[in-house]
C-alpha positions as CSV (number, residue, x, y, z in Angstrom):
1,M,-95.7,115.7,38.8
2,A,-94.4,116.9,42.2
3,Q,-92.9,114.1,44.3
4,A,-94.3,113.7,47.9
5,R,-91.5,114.5,50.4
6,A,-91.1,112.6,53.7
7,P,-91.5,114.9,56.7
8,Q,-88.1,115.8,58.0
9,R,-87.4,114.9,61.6
10,R,-86.1,117.5,63.8
11,R,-83.0,116.9,66.0
12,P,-83.7,117.7,69.6
13,R,-82.0,120.9,70.6
14,R,-79.2,120.6,73.1
15,A,-79.0,123.2,75.8
16,S,-76.3,125.7,74.6
17,R,-73.7,125.7,77.2
18,V,-70.4,127.3,77.0
19,V,-67.8,125.0,78.5
20,R,-64.7,127.1,79.4
21,P,-61.4,125.3,79.8
22,D,-59.8,125.4,83.3
23,L,-57.2,128.1,82.6
24,R,-54.9,126.8,85.4
25,L,-54.7,123.5,83.7
26,A,-54.4,125.0,80.3
27,A,-51.4,127.0,81.6
28,I,-49.9,123.9,83.1
29,G,-50.3,121.9,79.9
30,L,-48.8,124.8,77.8
31,T,-45.8,125.2,80.1
32,A,-45.3,121.3,80.1
33,L,-45.4,121.4,76.2
34,L,-42.9,124.3,76.0
35,D,-40.6,122.8,78.6
36,G,-40.5,119.5,76.7
37,L,-39.8,121.0,73.4
38,W,-37.1,123.2,74.9
39,L,-35.5,120.3,76.6
40,E,-35.7,118.2,73.4
41,W,-34.1,121.0,71.4
42,C,-31.3,121.5,73.7
43,L,-30.6,117.7,73.7
44,E,-30.9,117.4,70.0
45,P,-30.9,120.6,68.1
46,G,-31.5,119.0,64.8
47,A,-34.6,117.3,65.8
48,F,-36.8,120.1,64.8
49,K,-36.6,123.9,63.9
50,P,-37.7,126.6,66.6
51,A,-40.4,127.7,64.1
52,E,-41.8,124.2,64.1
53,A,-42.0,124.2,67.9
54,V,-43.8,127.6,67.9
55,A,-46.3,126.4,65.3
56,L,-46.9,123.3,67.5
57,C,-47.7,125.4,70.5
58,E,-49.9,127.8,68.6
59,A,-51.8,124.9,67.0
60,W,-52.3,123.4,70.6
61,V,-53.7,126.9,71.9
62,E,-55.9,127.2,68.8
63,D,-57.4,123.6,69.3
64,L,-58.0,124.4,72.9
65,C,-59.9,127.7,72.1
66,R,-61.8,125.9,69.2
67,R,-63.0,122.9,71.4
68,A,-64.0,125.6,74.1
69,S,-66.1,127.6,71.6
70,S,-67.8,124.6,69.9
71,S,-69.0,123.1,73.2
């Protein structure tokens, strides 16, 4: 015997709007991140490896792009 299914509710559609990041602020943020990492590494070279700093910057940019494309 087939079971009766409750009707599915549809979620209201959101207007698809691409939100682009402010490129000027993104550049300032990335520059600040790089400057901070550079300064920290100069003051304490053993704190992290340069490859870790590169990975951190790449992750920051990827996250910025991901958030912009999912909006």
